[in-house]
N, C-alpha and C positions, 0 to 999 in steps of 0.2 A: 848617693842622693837618698834623702828620706822624704816621704810625703805622707802627711797626716790625712786620714779619712774620717768622714763623719759617720756616726753610727746610725743605723736605721734608714740610710739613704736620704737623710735630710740635706737640703741645699746648703752648701758651704759658701760663706761670703768671701773669705780670704784664706788662701792656702799659703803656708810658709814652707819653702823648699830649700834644702841645704845642698849645695853642689860645689865641688872643688874647682872645677872648670866648667863654664857654660859653653857648650859646643852643639853640633848637630845632634849628637846622641841625647843631650839634655833636652833639646827642643822636641825630638821624637818622643821621649818619655812624657813630657808635659802634654803633648798632643794626644796621648792615649787616655788621658783623664778628662772627665767632664770639666769644662771651664767654670771656675768659681765665679759667682755673680760679681764680686768686687775685682778679683784678679789674684795673680800670684805675687808673692814677695819672695825674692831669691836672696839667700845669703851665700855669697860666692867667695871661695877660698882665694883664688889667685888670678884667674884670667877670664876674659869675655871673648870667645871666638865664635859667636853665633850671629846670625842675620838679624838685624834690628827689626825689620819688617815682620819676620816670622815671629819674633818674640812679642811684638805688639799684637799680632793676630791671635796669639795664644793667650793674651791677656796678662802678660808680665807687666806689672805696674810699679814695681819697686825693686831696687837692687841695693843691697848693703854689702860692702867688702868685709870679709871676716876680720881683717886687720884693723878695721875701723868700727867694729861692732860694739854696740852697747845695748842694754835692755831698753833704755829710753829711746834710742833710735829705732829699735824694732817696734816698740809700741807706737811711736809716731808714724812710722811707715804703714803699719797695719791700719791705723785710724785714717790716714790719708787715702789709702787704697779703698777702704770700706766706704768712704764718703765720695768716691769718684775721682780722687786726686792721684798723684804719682810721686815717687821719691827715687831719684837717681843721683849717684855721686857725680860731681862736676866733670870728672874725666869721661864718664859715659855720656853726659849731656853734650859735651863737645863732639864726641864721635857720632852721636845720634843726629845732631844738627848737620854735620858733614855728610852723613848718609842721606838725609832728606834733600840737601842741596845736590848731591850726586844723582839721586833719582830724578829730581826735577830737571837737571841739566842734560843727563845722558839718556833718560828713558821717556819722560813726559814731553819736554819741549820739542824734541825732534819729531814727535807725532802730533804736535799742535795741541797738546793737552796741558791742563793745569793740575795742581795737586788734588783738585776736586774730581778729576776725571772728565771734566767738561772742557770744551774748547773756549778760547778767548771770545770768539764770536758768540757762542751760546751764552756766555756770562754777560756779554754786552746786551744781548737781547733781553735776558732775564732782568738785568739791572734797570733797563728802561721800562719794562713792563711793571716792575715793582714801583716805579716812580709815577705810574698811572698812564703811560703812553699806550695808545692803541696800536694795532697792527700797521695802519697807514703811517702813523707818526714814527714808529720804530723804523719802518722801511726807509722813510725820508732821512731820518737822523743818521742811519748807518749806511745809506746808499745801497740797499739791497731791495730786491723786488718784494712785494707783499707775499708772493708765493714762497719765496725763500724764507721769510720770517715764519710763515705758517708751517713750512716743512721743518724748521728748527724746533718749533713747539711740538709738532707731531713726533719728531724723533726723540725729544726729551721725554714726552709722555710714554712712548713705547720703551725707551731705555730704562726709565726709572719706575715703570709700571704705575703711572699716575693717571688720573681721570680727565683732567682738563687743564687749560692754561693757568687758571687761578691756583689749582693744586700744585702745578710745577713751580710757580713763583713762590708760594708759601713754603714748599719743601726746600727750595733754594735758600730762603731766608732762615728757616729753622736749622738747616745744615751749615749755615755760615758761609755759603758760597758767595752770597751778595750781601 
């Protein structure tokens, strides 16, 4: 694996990494470096044997198979990553979607959570609040007590470290939860 460094400690937007196989060792090495603002572009020799969630957390935003490599694809991937996008081969896209489905089905759903980390009930309350419903109206609509609705808002404010109900609703909208 080769990793380029910036000179003088300047912030790097995109880092291109060459690895024969992406595995836990590769992820450990990426984790030792400061995360680039845009993310990592990996050029991979033959196999992907790493956890997709860990790769996402480390800011891996593009993967190019060495067998399919071209300078044009590399430049395209770097530009996409630098502008906030991502670039993954179709084979990894399918695996990534399978991984997301598995996490949803086996980890989140049994705990009553959604991919946002919020429960369906919390999302319902936030959606109605965003539509302009007050506490009493939300409680009638969802058949919960007003105290329960207030507790949901309080829990969200504490969990997300937000100031008030309006802040919670605007956060949910900006985060794409509702």
